KOLLUM-761212 format. One line per field, with one value per residue (C-alpha): residue number from 1; residue in three letters; z, y, x. Coordinates in pm, 1 decimal. Each point is the difference from the previous one (the first is absolute). Example, Ala and Ser with C-alpha at 12.3 -4.5 7.8 and 13.67 -1.06 7.14 Angstrom:
KOLLUM-761212
num: c(1  2)
residu: c(ALA  SER)
up: c(780.0  -66.0)
north: c(-450.0  344.0)
east: c(1230.0  137.0)
end
This chain:
KOLLUM-761212
num: c(1  2  3  4  5  6  7  8  9  10  11  12  13  14  15  16  17  18  19  20  21  22  23  24  25  26  27  28  29  30  31  32  33  34  35  36  37  38  39  40  41  42  43  44  45  46  47  48  49  50  51  52  53  54  55  56  57  58  59  60  61  62  63  64  65  66  67  68  69  70  71  72  73  74  75  76  77  78  79  80  81  82  83  84  85  86  87  88  89  90  91  92  93  94  95  96  97  98  99  100  101  102  103  104  105  106  107  108  109  110  111  112  113  114  115  116  117  118  119  120  121  122  123  124  125  126)
residu: c(MET  ASN  ASP  LEU  THR  THR  SER  ILE  VAL  ASN  GLY  VAL  THR  ARG  VAL  SER  ILE  LEU  LEU  LEU  SER  VAL  LEU  PHE  MET  GLY  TRP  ALA  PHE  TYR  PRO  ASP  TYR  ARG  PRO  GLU  VAL  SER  GLY  LEU  ILE  LEU  GLY  MET  VAL  GLY  GLY  LEU  PHE  ASN  VAL  ARG  PHE  LEU  SER  ILE  LYS  VAL  ARG  GLN  LEU  ALA  ASP  LEU  ALA  VAL  SER  GLN  GLU  SER  ARG  ARG  PHE  SER  PHE  GLY  TYR  VAL  THR  ARG  LEU  CYS  ILE  ALA  PHE  LEU  ILE  VAL  MET  MET  ALA  ALA  LYS  LEU  GLU  GLN  VAL  SER  LEU  GLY  ALA  THR  ILE  VAL  GLY  LEU  PHE  ILE  PRO  GLN  LEU  LEU  THR  ILE  PRO  VAL  SER  ILE  ILE  VAL  SER  LEU  LYS  SER  LYS  ASN)
up: c(12.1  65.3  -354.9  -146.8  184.8  -47.5  -366.9  -5.7  190.4  -232.3  -291.5  127.9  60.6  -345.5  -174.6  214.8  -52.7  -382.3  17.9  204.5  -265.2  -245.0  211.5  39.8  -368.2  -38.8  248.8  -159.9  -365.5  57.3  240.5  -23.0  189.6  263.2  313.2  -86.2  -72.7  287.5  223.4  -146.4  67.6  335.0  73.6  -140.3  177.4  336.8  -113.2  -98.0  350.8  153.0  -203.3  96.8  381.0  -4.0  -149.1  261.8  257.0  -154.3  -20.7  365.4  66.6  -187.8  230.3  315.8  -84.9  -76.2  311.2  211.9  219.3  147.1  -2.5  -146.8  -377.9  -205.1  -342.7  10.4  -153.7  202.4  -146.1  -306.0  33.7  104.1  -300.4  -231.7  220.8  -7.5  -398.7  -30.1  235.8  -230.9  -330.1  181.0  105.1  -335.7  -267.9  -285.7  87.2  -61.8  305.1  -178.7  -229.3  373.4  125.4  -333.2  26.9  343.6  -97.7  -312.4  137.9  220.9  -328.4  -150.7  206.9  -152.5  -369.3  149.6  244.9  -293.2  -232.8  270.7  59.4  -331.7  -62.1  331.0  -122.0  -305.5)
north: c(-8.9  242.9  -33.7  72.4  306.6  155.9  -44.6  124.5  327.4  35.6  -59.1  265.1  256.4  -60.1  87.7  284.3  136.9  -72.6  236.6  248.0  43.0  32.9  245.6  191.5  2.6  113.8  284.8  128.0  -27.8  117.5  297.9  61.4  -314.3  65.1  17.1  -339.8  -156.4  118.6  -93.2  -377.7  13.6  82.5  -241.7  -283.7  95.0  -41.8  -286.4  -217.9  116.6  -163.1  -315.3  -77.6  66.5  -214.6  -267.9  30.8  -5.3  -284.4  -198.2  86.9  -177.5  -308.6  -11.3  61.1  -284.9  -276.2  97.6  -52.1  313.0  107.0  367.9  313.7  82.3  283.7  45.0  363.3  129.9  343.6  62.0  -80.9  225.2  263.3  -23.2  31.4  278.0  171.7  -44.7  155.3  299.4  74.7  -35.7  230.4  258.8  12.4  195.9  -136.6  -381.2  -137.7  -159.8  -247.4  -133.3  -25.7  -209.8  -207.6  -59.3  -130.4  -267.7  -114.8  -211.4  -179.6  -86.6  -86.6  -305.4  -178.9  -27.3  -57.8  -255.8  -201.6  49.8  -123.6  -285.4  -97.4  -8.5  -188.0  -266.7  -62.3)
east: c(-4.4  281.8  155.6  -323.7  -131.6  372.4  -41.2  -353.0  106.6  302.8  -189.1  -249.5  309.0  141.2  -323.2  -72.6  368.8  -82.5  -325.4  188.0  235.8  -284.3  -151.9  333.6  36.6  -389.1  72.2  291.9  -168.2  -371.7  43.7  -367.1  -90.6  285.7  -236.8  -184.1  351.3  187.3  -333.8  36.2  383.8  -55.9  -241.4  112.9  327.5  -173.6  -202.8  305.1  142.6  -326.3  53.0  324.3  -79.1  -311.5  225.4  262.1  -304.6  -124.9  338.6  -1.2  -302.4  124.6  324.6  -247.8  -205.5  295.3  147.9  -339.9  77.6  -284.3  -3.3  -204.6  48.7  -97.3  -16.5  96.3  -345.0  75.6  346.6  -119.7  -349.7  254.1  235.0  -291.7  -179.2  352.7  67.8  -398.5  92.6  320.4  -206.9  -258.5  266.7  165.0  -208.5  217.6  -135.4  -347.5  -168.8  -222.8  302.9  210.5  -293.4  -15.4  350.4  19.6  -243.4  206.5  285.1  -271.6  -172.4  307.2  39.4  -262.8  122.5  344.5  -69.9  -216.8  293.6  251.4  -218.4  -30.8  370.6  85.4  -227.3  228.8)
end
C-alpha cells in the first residue's frame, strides 16, 4: 500500500506541476486573464500542499495501525482548513487575484487524484 499511495501522490504532484507550468505560460502570454490565472496558480499550490500533507497523515495512520499502539490520531483537518483559509484570504486581499479561481484551484489537485489513481492502478496490474 505504501508504494501505491506514494506513486499516486507523486503522479498528482507531477500532473499539478505540469498544469502549473501551463498556467504560468498562460499568465505570461495572456495578460487579460492574469487575475484568473493567478488565482488558479495560488489555489493549486495550496491544494497541492494539502494533498501532500494528507498523504503524510494517512501514512502516519497506517504506521499507527500496524504498531497497534493505542493513542489518539488526527488527520490534520484543521491544519488543512487553515491552509485553505489562508490561501483564500490572500486572494481576497490581493486585487490582482481572482477569488473564484483561487477556490477552484484549491480543488484541482484533489480531483486529480481520481484519474491518477486509476492510471496508476491499471499500470500496476500489468
